[in-house]
Biotite code that builds the C-alpha atoms (Angstrom):
import biotite.structure as struc

atoms = struc.array([
    struc.Atom([-57.338, 23.401, 0.368], chain_id="A", res_id=1, res_name="UNK", atom_name="CA", element="C"),
    struc.Atom([-55.581, 20.486, -1.275], chain_id="A", res_id=2, res_name="UNK", atom_name="CA", element="C"),
    struc.Atom([-57.603, 17.878, -3.193], chain_id="A", res_id=3, res_name="UNK", atom_name="CA", element="C"),
    struc.Atom([-56.196, 15.074, -0.995], chain_id="A", res_id=4, res_name="UNK", atom_name="CA", element="C"),
    struc.Atom([-56.994, 16.880, 2.246], chain_id="A", res_id=5, res_name="UNK", atom_name="CA", element="C"),
    struc.Atom([-60.641, 15.686, 2.538], chain_id="A", res_id=6, res_name="UNK", atom_name="CA", element="C"),
    struc.Atom([-59.468, 12.091, 2.118], chain_id="A", res_id=7, res_name="UNK", atom_name="CA", element="C"),
    struc.Atom([-56.926, 12.514, 4.872], chain_id="A", res_id=8, res_name="UNK", atom_name="CA", element="C"),
    struc.Atom([-59.501, 13.956, 7.211], chain_id="A", res_id=9, res_name="UNK", atom_name="CA", element="C"),
    struc.Atom([-61.979, 11.184, 6.532], chain_id="A", res_id=10, res_name="UNK", atom_name="CA", element="C"),
    struc.Atom([-59.325, 8.484, 6.943], chain_id="A", res_id=11, res_name="UNK", atom_name="CA", element="C"),
    struc.Atom([-58.247, 9.949, 10.267], chain_id="A", res_id=12, res_name="UNK", atom_name="CA", element="C"),
    struc.Atom([-61.824, 10.079, 11.490], chain_id="A", res_id=13, res_name="UNK", atom_name="CA", element="C"),
    struc.Atom([-62.394, 6.355, 10.895], chain_id="A", res_id=14, res_name="UNK", atom_name="CA", element="C"),
    struc.Atom([-61.851, 4.114, 13.901], chain_id="A", res_id=15, res_name="UNK", atom_name="CA", element="C"),
    struc.Atom([-59.236, 1.413, 13.603], chain_id="A", res_id=16, res_name="UNK", atom_name="CA", element="C"),
    struc.Atom([-60.728, -1.882, 12.575], chain_id="A", res_id=17, res_name="UNK", atom_name="CA", element="C"),
    struc.Atom([-59.643, -5.081, 14.294], chain_id="A", res_id=18, res_name="UNK", atom_name="CA", element="C"),
    struc.Atom([-57.620, -3.294, 16.957], chain_id="A", res_id=19, res_name="UNK", atom_name="CA", element="C"),
    struc.Atom([-58.026, -6.278, 19.284], chain_id="A", res_id=20, res_name="UNK", atom_name="CA", element="C"),
    struc.Atom([-58.307, -9.479, 17.293], chain_id="A", res_id=21, res_name="UNK", atom_name="CA", element="C"),
    struc.Atom([-59.489, -12.748, 18.814], chain_id="A", res_id=22, res_name="UNK", atom_name="CA", element="C"),
    struc.Atom([-57.432, -15.760, 17.834], chain_id="A", res_id=23, res_name="UNK", atom_name="CA", element="C"),
    struc.Atom([-59.233, -19.089, 17.792], chain_id="A", res_id=24, res_name="UNK", atom_name="CA", element="C"),
    struc.Atom([-57.756, -22.553, 17.800], chain_id="A", res_id=25, res_name="UNK", atom_name="CA", element="C"),
    struc.Atom([-58.556, -25.068, 15.072], chain_id="A", res_id=26, res_name="UNK", atom_name="CA", element="C"),
    struc.Atom([-60.788, -26.989, 17.467], chain_id="A", res_id=27, res_name="UNK", atom_name="CA", element="C"),
    struc.Atom([-62.770, -23.854, 18.353], chain_id="A", res_id=28, res_name="UNK", atom_name="CA", element="C"),
    struc.Atom([-63.261, -23.056, 14.667], chain_id="A", res_id=29, res_name="UNK", atom_name="CA", element="C"),
    struc.Atom([-64.493, -26.585, 13.979], chain_id="A", res_id=30, res_name="UNK", atom_name="CA", element="C"),
    struc.Atom([-67.037, -26.197, 16.811], chain_id="A", res_id=31, res_name="UNK", atom_name="CA", element="C"),
    struc.Atom([-68.218, -22.913, 15.286], chain_id="A", res_id=32, res_name="UNK", atom_name="CA", element="C"),
    struc.Atom([-68.500, -24.627, 11.879], chain_id="A", res_id=33, res_name="UNK", atom_name="CA", element="C"),
    struc.Atom([-70.613, -27.377, 13.452], chain_id="A", res_id=34, res_name="UNK", atom_name="CA", element="C"),
    struc.Atom([-72.925, -24.780, 14.987], chain_id="A", res_id=35, res_name="UNK", atom_name="CA", element="C"),
    struc.Atom([-73.323, -23.031, 11.625], chain_id="A", res_id=36, res_name="UNK", atom_name="CA", element="C"),
    struc.Atom([-74.022, -26.391, 9.943], chain_id="A", res_id=37, res_name="UNK", atom_name="CA", element="C"),
    struc.Atom([-76.702, -27.091, 12.505], chain_id="A", res_id=38, res_name="UNK", atom_name="CA", element="C"),
    struc.Atom([-78.264, -23.680, 11.848], chain_id="A", res_id=39, res_name="UNK", atom_name="CA", element="C"),
    struc.Atom([-78.063, -24.269, 8.082], chain_id="A", res_id=40, res_name="UNK", atom_name="CA", element="C"),
    struc.Atom([-80.018, -27.514, 8.495], chain_id="A", res_id=41, res_name="UNK", atom_name="CA", element="C"),
    struc.Atom([-82.827, -25.805, 10.443], chain_id="A", res_id=42, res_name="UNK", atom_name="CA", element="C"),
    struc.Atom([-85.959, -25.876, 8.212], chain_id="A", res_id=43, res_name="UNK", atom_name="CA", element="C"),
    struc.Atom([-87.673, -23.101, 10.165], chain_id="A", res_id=44, res_name="UNK", atom_name="CA", element="C"),
    struc.Atom([-85.200, -20.505, 8.801], chain_id="A", res_id=45, res_name="UNK", atom_name="CA", element="C"),
    struc.Atom([-85.595, -18.868, 5.385], chain_id="A", res_id=46, res_name="UNK", atom_name="CA", element="C"),
    struc.Atom([-83.612, -20.342, 2.497], chain_id="A", res_id=47, res_name="UNK", atom_name="CA", element="C"),
    struc.Atom([-81.298, -17.340, 2.085], chain_id="A", res_id=48, res_name="UNK", atom_name="CA", element="C"),
    struc.Atom([-80.415, -17.436, 5.815], chain_id="A", res_id=49, res_name="UNK", atom_name="CA", element="C"),
    struc.Atom([-79.691, -21.161, 5.661], chain_id="A", res_id=50, res_name="UNK", atom_name="CA", element="C"),
    struc.Atom([-77.489, -20.574, 2.614], chain_id="A", res_id=51, res_name="UNK", atom_name="CA", element="C"),
    struc.Atom([-75.578, -17.862, 4.477], chain_id="A", res_id=52, res_name="UNK", atom_name="CA", element="C"),
    struc.Atom([-75.087, -20.188, 7.457], chain_id="A", res_id=53, res_name="UNK", atom_name="CA", element="C"),
    struc.Atom([-73.888, -22.948, 5.129], chain_id="A", res_id=54, res_name="UNK", atom_name="CA", element="C"),
    struc.Atom([-71.329, -20.569, 3.583], chain_id="A", res_id=55, res_name="UNK", atom_name="CA", element="C"),
    struc.Atom([-70.127, -19.547, 7.042], chain_id="A", res_id=56, res_name="UNK", atom_name="CA", element="C"),
    struc.Atom([-69.856, -23.214, 8.042], chain_id="A", res_id=57, res_name="UNK", atom_name="CA", element="C"),
    struc.Atom([-67.710, -23.906, 4.974], chain_id="A", res_id=58, res_name="UNK", atom_name="CA", element="C"),
    struc.Atom([-65.551, -20.881, 5.755], chain_id="A", res_id=59, res_name="UNK", atom_name="CA", element="C"),
    struc.Atom([-64.968, -21.889, 9.379], chain_id="A", res_id=60, res_name="UNK", atom_name="CA", element="C"),
    struc.Atom([-64.288, -25.480, 8.330], chain_id="A", res_id=61, res_name="UNK", atom_name="CA", element="C"),
    struc.Atom([-61.639, -24.197, 5.927], chain_id="A", res_id=62, res_name="UNK", atom_name="CA", element="C"),
    struc.Atom([-60.120, -21.975, 8.643], chain_id="A", res_id=63, res_name="UNK", atom_name="CA", element="C"),
    struc.Atom([-60.077, -24.958, 11.016], chain_id="A", res_id=64, res_name="UNK", atom_name="CA", element="C"),
    struc.Atom([-58.174, -27.053, 8.463], chain_id="A", res_id=65, res_name="UNK", atom_name="CA", element="C"),
    struc.Atom([-55.642, -24.274, 7.877], chain_id="A", res_id=66, res_name="UNK", atom_name="CA", element="C"),
    struc.Atom([-55.234, -23.726, 11.619], chain_id="A", res_id=67, res_name="UNK", atom_name="CA", element="C"),
    struc.Atom([-54.705, -27.441, 12.199], chain_id="A", res_id=68, res_name="UNK", atom_name="CA", element="C"),
    struc.Atom([-52.005, -27.547, 9.529], chain_id="A", res_id=69, res_name="UNK", atom_name="CA", element="C"),
    struc.Atom([-50.299, -24.491, 11.057], chain_id="A", res_id=70, res_name="UNK", atom_name="CA", element="C"),
    struc.Atom([-50.369, -26.048, 14.526], chain_id="A", res_id=71, res_name="UNK", atom_name="CA", element="C"),
    struc.Atom([-48.941, -29.274, 13.141], chain_id="A", res_id=72, res_name="UNK", atom_name="CA", element="C"),
    struc.Atom([-46.199, -27.377, 11.285], chain_id="A", res_id=73, res_name="UNK", atom_name="CA", element="C"),
    struc.Atom([-45.155, -25.452, 14.391], chain_id="A", res_id=74, res_name="UNK", atom_name="CA", element="C"),
    struc.Atom([-45.100, -28.691, 16.384], chain_id="A", res_id=75, res_name="UNK", atom_name="CA", element="C"),
    struc.Atom([-42.878, -30.348, 13.785], chain_id="A", res_id=76, res_name="UNK", atom_name="CA", element="C"),
    struc.Atom([-40.608, -27.293, 13.642], chain_id="A", res_id=77, res_name="UNK", atom_name="CA", element="C"),
    struc.Atom([-40.207, -27.181, 17.424], chain_id="A", res_id=78, res_name="UNK", atom_name="CA", element="C"),
    struc.Atom([-39.428, -30.916, 17.487], chain_id="A", res_id=79, res_name="UNK", atom_name="CA", element="C"),
    struc.Atom([-36.841, -30.357, 14.748], chain_id="A", res_id=80, res_name="UNK", atom_name="CA", element="C"),
    struc.Atom([-35.175, -27.580, 16.753], chain_id="A", res_id=81, res_name="UNK", atom_name="CA", element="C"),
    struc.Atom([-35.016, -29.788, 19.844], chain_id="A", res_id=82, res_name="UNK", atom_name="CA", element="C"),
    struc.Atom([-33.505, -32.625, 17.815], chain_id="A", res_id=83, res_name="UNK", atom_name="CA", element="C"),
    struc.Atom([-30.964, -30.286, 16.213], chain_id="A", res_id=84, res_name="UNK", atom_name="CA", element="C"),
    struc.Atom([-29.937, -28.942, 19.618], chain_id="A", res_id=85, res_name="UNK", atom_name="CA", element="C"),
    struc.Atom([-29.459, -32.433, 21.038], chain_id="A", res_id=86, res_name="UNK", atom_name="CA", element="C"),
    struc.Atom([-27.209, -33.575, 18.166], chain_id="A", res_id=87, res_name="UNK", atom_name="CA", element="C"),
    struc.Atom([-23.487, -32.946, 18.569], chain_id="A", res_id=88, res_name="UNK", atom_name="CA", element="C"),
    struc.Atom([-21.921, -30.358, 16.299], chain_id="A", res_id=89, res_name="UNK", atom_name="CA", element="C"),
    struc.Atom([-19.819, -32.172, 13.670], chain_id="A", res_id=90, res_name="UNK", atom_name="CA", element="C"),
    struc.Atom([-17.690, -29.029, 13.199], chain_id="A", res_id=91, res_name="UNK", atom_name="CA", element="C"),
    struc.Atom([-16.764, -28.578, 16.856], chain_id="A", res_id=92, res_name="UNK", atom_name="CA", element="C"),
    struc.Atom([-13.051, -28.305, 15.993], chain_id="A", res_id=93, res_name="UNK", atom_name="CA", element="C"),
    struc.Atom([-13.628, -25.062, 14.072], chain_id="A", res_id=94, res_name="UNK", atom_name="CA", element="C"),
    struc.Atom([-14.300, -23.310, 17.354], chain_id="A", res_id=95, res_name="UNK", atom_name="CA", element="C"),
    struc.Atom([-10.783, -24.164, 18.558], chain_id="A", res_id=96, res_name="UNK", atom_name="CA", element="C"),
    struc.Atom([-9.240, -21.746, 16.075], chain_id="A", res_id=97, res_name="UNK", atom_name="CA", element="C"),
    struc.Atom([-11.070, -18.779, 17.621], chain_id="A", res_id=98, res_name="UNK", atom_name="CA", element="C"),
    struc.Atom([-9.466, -19.205, 21.056], chain_id="A", res_id=99, res_name="UNK", atom_name="CA", element="C"),
    struc.Atom([-6.167, -17.587, 20.042], chain_id="A", res_id=100, res_name="UNK", atom_name="CA", element="C"),
    struc.Atom([-4.048, -20.604, 20.972], chain_id="A", res_id=101, res_name="UNK", atom_name="CA", element="C"),
    struc.Atom([-1.146, -19.827, 18.677], chain_id="A", res_id=102, res_name="UNK", atom_name="CA", element="C"),
    struc.Atom([0.965, -22.803, 19.754], chain_id="A", res_id=103, res_name="UNK", atom_name="CA", element="C"),
    struc.Atom([-0.999, -25.570, 18.145], chain_id="A", res_id=104, res_name="UNK", atom_name="CA", element="C"),
    struc.Atom([-1.882, -23.467, 15.081], chain_id="A", res_id=105, res_name="UNK", atom_name="CA", element="C"),
    struc.Atom([1.782, -22.743, 14.314], chain_id="A", res_id=106, res_name="UNK", atom_name="CA", element="C"),
    struc.Atom([2.684, -26.400, 14.659], chain_id="A", res_id=107, res_name="UNK", atom_name="CA", element="C"),
    struc.Atom([-0.275, -27.380, 12.509], chain_id="A", res_id=108, res_name="UNK", atom_name="CA", element="C"),
    struc.Atom([0.349, -24.902, 9.687], chain_id="A", res_id=109, res_name="UNK", atom_name="CA", element="C"),
    struc.Atom([4.171, -25.030, 9.787], chain_id="A", res_id=110, res_name="UNK", atom_name="CA", element="C"),
    struc.Atom([4.456, -28.268, 7.812], chain_id="A", res_id=111, res_name="UNK", atom_name="CA", element="C"),
    struc.Atom([4.952, -26.693, 4.383], chain_id="A", res_id=112, res_name="UNK", atom_name="CA", element="C"),
])
């Protein structure tokens, strides 16, 4: 038996974590953060539980900010692609050389 064999067996026996991941929007994360903030402000809960809820609220607020920035960046990128596609190509004449029209190329390059 190899010394790495028990590790391989134990790694194979573990179930895959996060096989199906749920993706949340920035707005959904901000709602979750608000719920955790509300729970953190509840005086009937123990102090350590309120502290844990406050940490989770901060975490979800941070994730909401990052998600909002990502959504904004993808929106700007898609608008940039649409604008670039609507603009005419300033190098349109380069495509004429690929058509194999030898007549105009010979006349153009013959003036030596």
